[in-house]
Residue, then its C-alpha position, 0 to 999 in steps of 0.5 A: m174205155p172199159a169201166r171200171r172195178p167197183r172198190g172194194p178189197a184190194a186185189p191180188a198183182p195182177p199177173p205179167a202180161t207175158g205170163s200165164v194168168l192160169e196153170v193146171g199142171d197134172l191134176s187129177v180128181e177123183y170122187i171116193l166112193d164105198r164101192g172103190t176109187i173113180t179117176a174123173v179127171e187124170h192128170v191134165s195139165f194145160d197153161l193158159d194167157p190173159g186173154e185166152f179162150i179155150g174151149i173144152v169139149g168131150e161127150s158126157g161123162c168123160g170129166k169136163s164140168t168135174l176139171l172146171f170145177a176143181i181149177a174153180q176150187l167147187l168140188a164137194p165131197p165125194a169129189e177130191i183133187t186127188g194131185g196137181s195143182v191149180i196156179f192161178k196169177g202165181r197162186s196156189m188155188v189147192g188149200l185155200t180157206d173157204k175165207q180166201l177164196a171167197a177174197v178171189r171169186w168174183r173180183d178176179l175169178s166167176v164161174v157161169m154156171q150151165s144151167a141159170m135157173n138153177a144158179l140163179n136163188p128163184v126168189k131174190s131179183i137180179g138186182a138184189q143178186f147183184k148186190d150181195a156180190m158187190r157187198a161181200h167185196g166190200v161195195s156199199s155204195k147204193q149208188e155205185i151197186a146200182g150203176r155197175s150193175a145197171e153198166v154190167l145189165k146193159m154190156v151184155g144187152i139186158d135192159p135196166v129195168h130187168l133188175k128189177s126182175y126175179p129168174h122166173q121171169l125171164s127167158g132163158g136166154m136173158r137169166q144166161r145173160s144175166m149169169i154173165a153180167m154177174a160174172m162181168l160185175f169186178t172186170p175179173d181176169l177168169v171166166i169160167m163158162d160150164e156149158p152156157t149155151s146148153a139150155l138154148d136154142v142154136v140162134a141165142q147160142r149163136s147170139l150169145m156166143v157173140q156177146i161173150k166174145e165181144l166183152q172178151r175182146e173189151f176186156g181182155f179177161a181169159v175165157i174156159f170154154v167147157t161145152h160138148d158141141m165143137s162147132l160152138v168153139s170153131h170160131f171163137s175159141d184159140r185153142l181146143m182140149v178134146m177130153y175122153a174117159g177124164q183124160v186129155a186126147e187132143l188139145g192143140a190151137t183151134r183152127q188146127v184141129f178142125d182142120s187135120p184132127l190127129h186123134p181118131y176121138s176128134a175125127g169122130l166128133l167133127d163127124a158127128f156133125p151134118s152138112i148143112r150145104g153141099p154133097k150127102v155125105h155118110l154121118s157116121g158119129i163113133p159107135g158104143s160109149p165112154p166107158d165106165l171110169a169104176r174099170p176104165p179100160h187098161g190100154c188106150r180108152f177109146a179103143p173099144r170105140c177106135p176105127k184104126v185099134m192097134a193091138r198095142c192099144e190095146a196091151a198099155p196107153p199111150d203116152l200124149y205126144q207133141v206134133g208140131g203144136t197140138q198134144v195127142r195121146c195117140y200111139l197113131h203119132e208116136g213116133a212124129s213129136g215135133g215134127d209135122a202130120g197130117s190128118w189121122a184120115s188122111g188119104s180115107g173114108g176119114p173126116g178129111s173127104q168130108d171136111a166141106g161139109n164140116e166146114d160148113a155146119r161148123s159157118a151155120l153157128 
């Protein structure tokens, strides 16, 4: 049976079973600096249904973590939301006061930070930090706090004896699991994870991802999982968002994006993963580096690195085009809106020619 929520102040009514738990609409975030304004997230839109798992991938500096912080309302100056909306369970999150946000965080929305060693308080035991989160939401019974704290640690495979441990006494994997346990204290409707596996080895990554997916299936919460590793989410996410230079490059069903990437950038990310079985293939990767967001290219932001660049790509930025169930920001699919389209590399020497090799690399995780 799903664990019950601890008692506390009444939570907002849950969304209808058929509605979205999160609606992000045309969201933009800028960093206001003395030397100018940098747009780190530009007109990003997506919905998230209850129980859905969406992965957000891309190179460092593409805006993944900034988008996450904007959704969770954790941005700090000089960053600020300059446009768009974030609707969580029918309520706008933009503009809420700290007090209003405190009533939502942990109970309805939790965030698992990238580095648990930095996110956890180093001078407090794990149990003391769990207690602080529960007391902040009106749970005062020592017995209830102790019982729930032990329960969530067991859920992530940690012996409750470690409630007395300090963060430095735990391994990297155990610290990350402790953060996930803390996020589950009130069985929230949405858990946002900012690269929680980045400091872990491959075996620990796999174990943690399996644990996250099992908890999601049991309790039905939605997940936004931010990472730079496409292969990590290949078997766990329902949809995949590929970001580049602050924009959505491609958004669609995970299996569809992996099997037939429509954007050259998505294909390049897949090509960056080596095969561990099968014939040897050339590991091409993506030449160059992402653009300076203070001075982005006038046209398509990926044009300077794109193997399929055309003259018009450098003249004007492309829109997001709907191709079947996938959105893609590329002129190669301008006329395919609403129809079916194959991979951009179909018939070429791109990722379609080494699909088996990529599949092996993804299966290794």
